[in-house]
C-alpha positions as CSV (number, residue, x, y, z in Angstrom):
1,M,-135.9,-63.6,162.0
2,A,-137.3,-60.1,162.5
3,A,-140.4,-59.7,160.4
4,G,-139.6,-56.2,159.0
5,L,-136.1,-57.0,157.8
6,T,-135.3,-58.6,154.4
7,P,-133.4,-61.9,155.1
8,I,-129.7,-61.8,154.3
9,R,-128.3,-65.1,153.0
10,R,-125.0,-65.7,154.7
11,V,-122.5,-68.5,153.7
12,V,-119.8,-69.2,156.3
13,T,-116.9,-71.5,155.6
14,G,-114.9,-73.8,157.8
15,N,-112.6,-76.8,157.4
16,D,-113.2,-80.5,157.9
17,A,-110.9,-82.9,159.8
18,Q,-108.6,-83.1,156.8
19,G,-108.2,-79.4,156.6
20,R,-110.4,-79.1,153.4
21,S,-112.7,-76.1,153.0
22,K,-116.4,-76.6,153.4
23,V,-119.6,-74.7,154.2
24,T,-120.3,-74.5,157.9
25,W,-123.5,-72.4,157.8
26,D,-125.7,-71.4,154.8
27,G,-129.0,-69.6,155.2
28,P,-130.5,-66.4,156.5
29,A,-128.2,-64.7,159.0
30,P,-130.1,-65.3,162.2
31,N,-129.1,-62.5,164.5
32,T,-131.6,-59.7,163.4
33,H,-132.7,-56.6,165.2
34,E,-135.7,-54.9,163.6
35,A,-135.7,-51.5,165.3
36,S,-132.2,-51.3,166.7
37,L,-131.4,-48.0,165.0
38,G,-134.8,-46.3,165.4
39,S,-138.3,-46.8,164.0
40,G,-138.2,-48.6,160.7
41,R,-134.4,-49.1,160.8
42,G,-132.7,-52.3,161.9
43,H,-129.7,-54.4,161.3
44,T,-128.6,-58.0,160.7
45,D,-125.3,-59.1,162.3
46,I,-123.1,-61.1,159.9
47,W,-120.0,-61.5,162.0
48,V,-118.5,-60.0,165.3
49,W,-115.0,-60.2,166.6
50,H,-113.6,-59.1,170.0
51,E,-110.0,-59.7,169.2
52,T,-107.5,-58.9,166.5
53,P,-106.3,-60.8,164.5
54,L,-109.6,-62.6,163.9
55,P,-109.9,-66.3,164.8
56,I,-110.3,-68.3,161.7
57,N,-111.4,-71.5,163.4
58,G,-114.1,-72.4,165.9
59,A,-117.5,-74.1,166.1
60,N,-119.4,-71.0,167.3
61,D,-121.4,-68.7,165.1
62,D,-119.7,-65.4,165.9
63,G,-122.5,-63.6,164.1
64,N,-124.4,-64.1,167.4
65,L,-121.8,-62.3,169.6
66,S,-123.0,-59.1,171.4
67,Y,-121.3,-55.7,171.0
68,I,-122.0,-52.0,171.5
69,F,-123.2,-49.9,168.5
70,S,-119.7,-48.8,167.5
71,G,-118.2,-52.3,167.9
72,P,-115.9,-54.1,170.3
73,P,-112.8,-52.0,171.1
74,G,-110.6,-55.0,170.6
75,G,-112.1,-55.9,167.2
76,G,-115.1,-54.9,165.1
77,H,-118.2,-56.2,163.4
78,F,-119.8,-56.7,160.0
79,R,-123.5,-56.0,159.7
80,V,-126.2,-55.1,157.2
81,V,-128.4,-52.1,158.0
82,Q,-131.8,-51.7,156.5
83,A,-134.1,-48.7,156.3
84,R,-137.6,-48.2,154.9
85,A,-138.2,-45.8,152.0
86,K,-139.7,-42.4,152.6
87,P,-143.2,-42.2,151.3
88,A,-144.3,-39.4,148.9
89,D,-146.8,-38.0,151.4
90,Y,-144.3,-37.8,154.3
91,D,-144.9,-34.8,156.5
92,R,-141.9,-34.0,158.8
93,A,-144.2,-31.9,161.0
94,K,-146.1,-35.0,162.0
95,D,-143.0,-37.2,162.5
96,P,-142.9,-38.4,166.1
97,D,-139.2,-39.4,165.8
98,V,-137.9,-35.9,164.9
99,I,-135.1,-34.6,167.1
100,A,-133.7,-31.1,166.6
101,P,-130.0,-30.7,165.9
102,H,-128.0,-30.1,169.1
103,A,-124.5,-29.8,170.3
104,P,-122.3,-32.9,170.2
105,K,-122.7,-35.3,173.1
106,P,-121.9,-38.9,173.9
107,R,-124.9,-41.2,173.1
108,A,-126.2,-42.9,176.2
109,G,-125.3,-46.6,176.5
110,G,-122.6,-46.4,173.8
111,Q,-118.8,-46.2,173.9
112,G,-117.1,-44.4,171.1
113,L,-120.4,-42.9,169.8
114,W,-121.4,-39.2,169.6
115,D,-124.6,-37.7,168.5
116,R,-125.7,-34.2,167.2
117,G,-129.4,-35.0,166.6
118,G,-131.2,-34.1,163.4
119,N,-132.8,-37.5,163.1
120,S,-136.3,-38.5,162.0
121,L,-138.1,-41.6,160.7
122,Y,-136.2,-41.4,157.5
123,E,-132.9,-39.8,158.6
124,S,-130.3,-41.0,161.1
125,A,-128.9,-38.6,163.6
126,M,-125.7,-36.8,162.6
127,H,-123.2,-39.0,164.5
128,K,-119.7,-40.1,164.8
129,T,-118.2,-43.5,165.9
130,Q,-114.7,-44.4,167.0
131,T,-114.3,-46.7,164.0
132,L,-113.0,-47.0,160.5
133,D,-115.9,-48.1,158.4
134,Y,-116.2,-49.7,155.0
135,G,-119.8,-48.9,154.0
136,I,-121.1,-50.9,151.0
137,V,-124.5,-50.2,149.4
138,I,-125.9,-53.7,148.5
139,N,-129.6,-52.8,147.6
140,N,-131.4,-49.6,146.6
141,G,-129.7,-46.3,147.6
142,R,-129.2,-43.8,150.4
143,D,-127.7,-40.4,150.8
144,L,-124.6,-39.7,152.8
145,V,-124.7,-36.2,154.5
146,L,-121.5,-34.6,155.7
147,D,-121.0,-31.0,157.0
148,D,-119.8,-29.9,153.6
149,C,-121.9,-31.9,151.1
150,R,-124.6,-34.5,150.4
151,L,-123.8,-37.5,148.3
152,P,-126.4,-39.9,146.9
153,M,-125.1,-43.5,146.9
154,K,-126.2,-46.4,144.8
155,V,-125.6,-50.2,144.7
156,G,-121.9,-51.0,144.6
157,D,-120.7,-47.6,145.9
158,I,-118.4,-47.8,148.9
159,V,-117.5,-45.1,151.5
160,C,-114.4,-45.3,153.6
161,Q,-115.5,-43.5,156.8
162,V,-112.4,-42.5,158.6
163,G,-114.0,-41.5,161.9
164,A,-116.1,-38.7,160.4
165,W,-119.3,-37.0,161.5
166,H,-122.0,-38.1,159.1
167,Q,-125.7,-38.7,158.7
168,W,-127.8,-41.1,156.6
169,C,-130.9,-40.3,154.7
170,F,-133.2,-42.9,153.1
171,P,-135.2,-41.6,150.2
172,D,-135.4,-45.1,148.6
173,G,-134.8,-47.3,151.6
174,A,-131.6,-49.4,151.4
175,Q,-129.6,-52.3,152.6
176,M,-126.0,-51.3,153.4
177,A,-123.2,-53.4,154.7
178,F,-120.8,-52.0,157.2
179,D,-117.4,-53.4,158.2
180,M,-116.7,-51.3,161.3
181,I,-113.2,-51.5,162.9
182,W,-112.2,-49.9,166.2
183,A,-110.0,-46.8,165.5
184,D,-107.2,-44.8,167.2
185,Y,-108.6,-41.4,168.1
186,G,-105.3,-40.0,169.4
187,K,-104.3,-38.9,172.8
188,D,-107.0,-36.1,172.8
189,G,-109.8,-38.5,171.8
190,K,-111.1,-36.2,169.1
191,G,-110.6,-38.5,166.2
192,L,-109.2,-35.8,163.8
193,A,-107.2,-36.5,160.7
194,Q,-103.6,-37.6,161.3
195,G,-100.7,-36.9,158.9
196,N,-100.9,-35.3,155.5
197,D,-100.9,-38.0,153.0
198,R,-102.3,-36.8,149.7
199,P,-105.3,-38.8,148.3
200,L,-104.4,-40.6,145.1
201,P,-106.0,-39.0,142.0
202,A,-108.8,-40.6,140.0
203,P,-107.3,-43.3,137.7
204,K,-107.3,-43.5,133.9
205,L,-109.5,-46.6,133.6
206,P,-108.1,-49.4,131.5
207,M,-110.2,-50.2,128.4
208,G,-113.3,-52.2,129.4
209,V,-113.0,-51.7,133.1
210,K,-115.9,-50.3,135.0
211,P,-115.1,-47.9,137.9
212,A,-115.6,-48.8,141.5
213,R,-116.7,-45.6,143.3
214,R,-114.7,-44.8,146.5
215,I,-115.8,-42.0,148.8
216,V,-113.5,-41.0,151.7
217,T,-114.6,-38.9,154.6
218,I,-112.7,-37.6,157.7
219,D,-112.8,-34.8,160.4
220,R,-110.2,-32.2,159.5
221,T,-111.4,-30.0,162.3
222,E,-113.4,-30.8,165.5
223,G,-117.1,-31.2,164.9
224,R,-117.1,-31.3,161.1
225,G,-117.3,-34.4,158.9
226,E,-115.9,-33.5,155.5
227,L,-115.2,-35.1,152.1
228,V,-111.7,-36.1,151.3
229,G,-112.4,-37.6,147.8
230,D,-115.2,-39.0,145.7
231,T,-113.6,-40.8,142.6
232,A,-113.2,-44.2,141.0
233,A,-111.0,-46.3,143.2
234,P,-107.5,-45.2,142.1
235,D,-105.6,-48.6,142.4
236,I,-106.5,-51.1,139.8
237,R,-104.8,-54.4,138.9
238,L,-105.6,-56.7,136.0
239,D,-105.0,-60.3,135.0
240,P,-103.9,-60.5,131.3
241,A,-104.9,-64.1,131.2
242,R,-108.5,-63.2,132.1
243,P,-109.6,-60.2,130.0
244,G,-112.3,-58.3,132.0
245,Y,-110.9,-59.3,135.4
246,A,-110.1,-56.3,137.6
247,V,-109.2,-55.7,141.3
248,H,-110.0,-52.2,142.6
249,R,-108.2,-51.6,145.9
250,L,-110.0,-49.0,148.0
251,W,-108.4,-48.9,151.5
252,V,-105.8,-50.5,153.6
253,A,-105.6,-50.5,157.4
254,D,-102.1,-51.4,158.7
255,S,-102.9,-51.5,162.3
256,H,-105.5,-52.1,165.0
257,P,-106.8,-49.8,166.2
258,A,-107.0,-48.2,162.7
259,K,-105.4,-44.9,162.0
260,M,-107.3,-41.7,161.1
261,V,-105.5,-40.8,157.8
262,Y,-106.3,-39.3,154.4
263,E,-105.0,-42.1,152.3
264,T,-103.5,-45.6,152.6
265,L,-103.0,-46.9,149.0
266,H,-99.3,-46.1,149.1
267,L,-98.9,-49.1,151.4
268,P,-97.5,-52.3,149.8
269,Y,-99.8,-54.3,147.6
270,T,-100.6,-57.9,148.7
271,I,-103.7,-60.0,148.8
272,E,-103.2,-60.4,152.6
273,P,-103.7,-57.4,154.8
274,P,-100.9,-56.0,157.0
275,A,-100.5,-57.6,160.4
276,R,-103.6,-56.7,162.5
277,G,-105.0,-54.8,159.5
278,S,-107.5,-55.1,156.7
279,V,-108.0,-54.4,153.0
280,C,-111.1,-53.3,151.2
281,R,-111.4,-54.3,147.5
282,V,-113.9,-54.7,144.7
283,I,-113.3,-57.5,142.2
284,D,-114.8,-57.9,138.7
285,Y,-115.0,-61.5,137.4
286,P,-115.6,-62.0,133.7
287,P,-117.4,-65.2,132.6
288,D,-115.1,-68.2,132.9
289,A,-115.9,-69.2,129.3
290,T,-113.8,-66.3,128.1
291,W,-110.6,-67.7,129.4
292,K,-111.3,-71.4,130.3
293,G,-108.8,-73.7,128.7
294,K,-106.3,-70.9,128.2
295,V,-104.9,-70.7,131.7
296,G,-102.4,-73.0,133.4
297,A,-99.7,-73.0,136.0
298,T,-97.6,-70.2,134.3
299,E,-100.5,-67.8,134.0
300,V,-101.7,-68.4,137.6
301,A,-98.2,-68.0,139.1
302,A,-97.8,-64.7,137.2
303,F,-101.1,-63.4,138.5
304,F,-100.3,-64.2,142.2
305,K,-96.8,-62.7,141.8
306,A,-98.2,-59.5,140.4
307,M,-100.7,-59.3,143.3
308,G,-97.7,-59.5,145.7
309,S,-98.8,-62.9,147.2
310,P,-97.2,-65.8,145.3
311,G,-97.6,-68.0,148.4
312,A,-101.4,-67.5,148.3
313,S,-101.9,-69.7,145.3
314,T,-102.8,-73.4,145.8
315,Y,-102.7,-74.2,142.1
316,S,-102.8,-77.8,141.2
317,S,-103.7,-79.4,137.9
318,S,-106.3,-81.5,139.8
319,A,-107.8,-78.6,141.8
320,P,-111.4,-77.7,141.2
321,H,-110.4,-74.3,139.8
322,P,-107.0,-73.0,138.6
323,Y,-107.2,-69.8,140.8
324,M,-107.7,-71.6,144.1
325,Q,-106.1,-69.6,146.9
326,K,-105.7,-69.8,150.7
327,T,-104.7,-67.1,153.2
328,R,-104.7,-66.7,156.9
329,T,-107.6,-64.2,156.8
330,V,-111.2,-63.7,157.4
331,D,-112.9,-62.3,154.3
332,F,-116.3,-60.7,154.1
333,C,-117.5,-61.0,150.5
334,C,-120.7,-59.2,149.2
335,V,-122.0,-60.1,145.8
336,L,-122.8,-56.8,144.3
337,E,-123.7,-57.7,140.7
338,G,-124.5,-60.8,138.8
339,E,-124.1,-64.5,139.8
340,I,-121.0,-66.3,140.8
341,T,-120.0,-69.7,142.4
342,L,-117.9,-70.0,145.5
343,V,-115.6,-73.0,144.9
344,L,-114.3,-74.8,148.0
345,D,-112.4,-78.1,148.4
346,T,-115.5,-80.2,149.2
347,Q,-118.4,-78.3,147.6
348,E,-119.6,-75.4,145.5
349,V,-122.1,-72.7,146.4
350,A,-124.0,-70.6,143.8
351,M,-124.5,-67.0,145.0
352,K,-126.2,-63.9,143.6
353,A,-126.4,-60.2,144.2
354,G,-127.2,-59.3,147.8
355,E,-125.7,-62.4,149.4
356,I,-122.7,-62.5,151.6
357,A,-119.9,-65.1,152.3
358,V,-117.7,-65.2,155.3
359,L,-114.5,-67.1,154.4
360,R,-112.5,-68.2,157.4
361,G,-109.1,-69.2,156.1
362,A,-110.8,-71.1,153.3
363,N,-109.1,-72.6,150.2
364,H,-111.3,-71.2,147.6
365,A,-111.9,-69.6,144.2
366,W,-114.7,-67.6,142.6
367,S,-116.1,-69.0,139.3
368,N,-118.4,-67.0,137.0
369,R,-120.4,-69.6,135.1
370,S,-122.9,-67.0,133.7
371,N,-122.8,-65.0,130.5
372,A,-122.3,-61.7,132.2
373,P,-119.7,-60.1,134.5
374,A,-120.0,-60.4,138.3
375,R,-118.8,-58.0,140.9
376,V,-117.9,-58.8,144.5
377,S,-116.7,-56.6,147.3
378,V,-114.1,-58.2,149.6
379,C,-113.1,-56.9,153.0
380,T,-110.1,-59.0,154.1
381,H,-108.9,-59.1,157.8
382,D,-105.8,-60.5,159.3
383,G,-106.6,-63.8,161.0
384,K,-105.0,-66.3,163.3
385,A,-105.4,-70.1,163.7
């Protein structure tokens, strides 16, 4: 464990010989890199994949696989980046890490990575990777800088970076999770926006539903990262049997490599992603006590049908939770707020804000046994046995 990085608890599931879901690893994610992104900035690998769909089985800890900065061209990676906060007496003139802005150029030693300088101890370079990124703030805050704006982000905010030029600034220090998926940059290799799909407008939030912030960025023209939208996630689904439950869908990738497009939420709604694709969601879980004893087979079946995935339910009157589900996917789940219990076939795991679960084709449910709502971000990827 690198001394300067805050440990990230990572729970990884597997299946036993009878096919029942279980915990395979539970503890601090071991693959840490204290200064991988410059002085005072490092990252912790949570999971790496070199092929798509992702394997859902195997005895190896794929958080230990190697990759280039932008990720494996055949797959992607999920990691947590950490930066230290900028002190009040910081003097940029004395900063040994300052690099002046310069013309775009490939970064040495990296494939699918370009750099325009402008970095310091507390700012990344303006850069661009050949990836679609789901960037999720899990602790403190950081500022996202584009060529047309600067956006402060806080815990729970998510940016869908569609191959855009961008820079990160760290006024408070932060931990931020990144699901980085190799992208299709077109025949010219410039990674510009493809198509003309209109971003969906901000939603009218249902009563009692807290917004999930979605930022979308893209390059409309060469060399300029620009804002597409900054609103509450516009696609929200509820469960009438669980007042307070809400699913906010932020992005869908329907291919690998991922497409560079303005919007994807017009794609069909299912829990599972499209073939070779992924889905990014935020889910709000009310306390189980608000609905426990009022939900049975009828209510559960109605929920999974409304979600477009009736076959995902593994409901049984003897199951450990009525909303148990199983899909052929790998899910990266970050607890953003509150406390929640991951329910598996053979055991239960209590988790809290800042902790991450990697679910590999697991039969599971999430149970909120506290007195307050819990919020979890879920990045779901197509998997294979």
